[in-house]
C-alpha angles and dihedrals in degrees: 000000000000119000111271095023093109090070092050091054091047091054090052090061099261126117123347132295145177141202129221126198121194117203135171129209120226123196129179125205145144140208132196119213111192116194110200119193093016094170090055097051093093130219119296097181134250113312095015116115143193121219134216123228114275122268131186127239123161093357094300130112111238135181137184117237123199132188111205092191098038133272094263140357093280091057097039093120093052139066111246119206129185145154128245131191132204109233116225113221111286096006106112101141103082122142127182135185105215131190117188124191127188114206128197123234089278092054095254121136114255095190141022123224130173116228113278127211114228124191111209 
């Protein structure tokens, strides 16, 4: 019997059949993390981060993490910024498109980054 013929037979009243529908949920959100007194925060050391408060998008708890002394030795002269999500039990297939912007003290962008897709 050719592939797919089972569903044709089922629609004609013979046998049994089923239908599956695959959908995805899309949620949009944003969060502003304002760091006041940046120059007074002090050094934490390479690979050590600070974390924003949590915020909710798409039913998940998210936070922004930032490494003032870089994420690793190669980025020690840079600020590294990322996003993290708390996984609810059994939900390991979370994807997010994230765009991060760093603004100077006057609210002007200091960098430009295209959105990045993160699998979580």
